[in-house]
N, C-alpha and C positions, 0 to 999 in steps of 0.2 A: 568912595578913596579918591580923595584929591590930587592935583598934580603932584604936590610935594611930595606924599608918600608913594605913589606911585616912580618920582624919579628917583627915590629910596629904593624904594625894592630894586625897580632895575639895577640901579649902582652895586647891593649888594649880590644879585645875582650875578651879574656880572665878574663880579668880584671874587664868588665863588667856584665861575668858571675856569676863571684865571688860577686862581688856588689850588680846582683840579689839573688843569692844563700843568703847569706847575711841577703839582707833585706826581705825574704821569711821568714829564719828561724824567722824574729823576729817582721812579721806582727800581727798588732792587728786587722786586717778586718777578722771578722770571715768566710769568704766567703771564704778564701782560709785558713785559717785551722780549721781542726776537730781534735777529739783524737778517737783512737779507739783501743781496745782490747790493752792499753797500752803504743801507738805508739801517738805521735803528728805527724800529717802529715798536712804538708803543699805544694801548687801546685804554680807554675805559669804559665801561655798560654800565650805564643805569636806566631802573625801568621810565619805560613810556609817562605813565600815573605821574611820576614827578612832576614831568614838563605838562601836563594836564591841568596839575593843581593850579597854572597861573591864570589869570583872568582874559576871557577872551579878547584878541587883540596885541596881548603881550608877545614881545618879539620872539621868545622861548618857545612860547606854545605854538606859534606860526610859522615857525622855519624848517625846510624843508619840507615846503606844503602842507605841516601842522603836523601835532603828534596825534599817533593815530591810537583811537578807542580802543580796548579791548583787551584778552589776559597776552602775556608771552610777547610784547613788545619793548623794545629794547632802543635806546637812543646808543651807537656806539662812537666813541669820539677817539679820530687817533691823529696822532703825532707824527712826524716824520723829523728823523735830523741827518744831517749826513754822516756815514762815519769819520772819515777822513776830516776834516776838517771839524766838527762839532756843528754845524749850523744849521738851522732849520729850514728845512726844507717847504717851500711855499708854492710849487710851481707843477705840481704835481697832480694825473689824473687818477683818482683812487676809486674804486669798487670795495664793497664791504656785503659780505653773504654770511649767514649764519645757519648752522641745520645741527639734527643731532647728529652723532657719531654714526657712520655708515652712510649718511644720507647725501644728497646732491642739494648742494644751498643755489639759492637764486638771489643773485647778485643785486644788486643795487647801487647805483653812482651813488658817491659820497658830494656832497655842497662843502667848498670851502667855507672855513668860517675862520673869521678876524676879529679878534677881541682884542682891544689895547695892543694894536699891530704885532699880534703872538697869534699864527696861523694855525691851525687843525682840520680836521677834514671830519662830516659829519653823518651818519644817515640813521634811520630806523630799519631796523630788522626785526622779525617775528623767530623766537626760538621757541617751537611748541614743543609741548611736555614736558615734563620732568628733569629731563638732563639727563647726561652732563652733554655738552652741545661741543661744537668745532663753529671759530668765529675767521673767514677767512680773508685777509685784506689782500686786494690787488693793486699794484700802483705801477703807473706806468709815465715813465717821463722821455724828457724831449731829448732826442740822442741815442736813447738805447734802442736797441733792437725787440728785445722781447719786455715783459714787464717781471716785476720782482714779487713774489708773493710769501707771505708770513701767513703761519695758521698757528692759531690761537686754541688750547683745549680750555675750556671753563665751565668747571664740572660744579656751580653749583643747580641747585634743586630749587625751583619757588615753589609755595603749594598755594 
């Protein structure tokens, strides 16, 4: 793959992520949106295999320490907005956890992801088994005594 093709692939991928981010921020599906402590919290969930399809060294394949191989691994993206003014929140500390219903999640620190000056947060989680699942998003902001938490039911099952 030459440099021009690689640049085109990166541009197309970034455009796709931006479109997904925009779509997530306007989603009407309440299963992908919660309000917690004055924050609108939106999530998007993608199988990690999608990112493993990028060539080695590609920025998306390497983000968050590298896309994990194996089954039942997902990239969870979180977009945060202040309910009062509608502005995107880019100064939070976010943790994401996932587990089967009734199970205790292990949380991972989400990393800020900045694409075209649009802030989101992302981390890889493992959602074992066929589902349904719960995804926990914990948000810590400066000046707040306790973190906000949003819990999403994620019902799909993968074969």
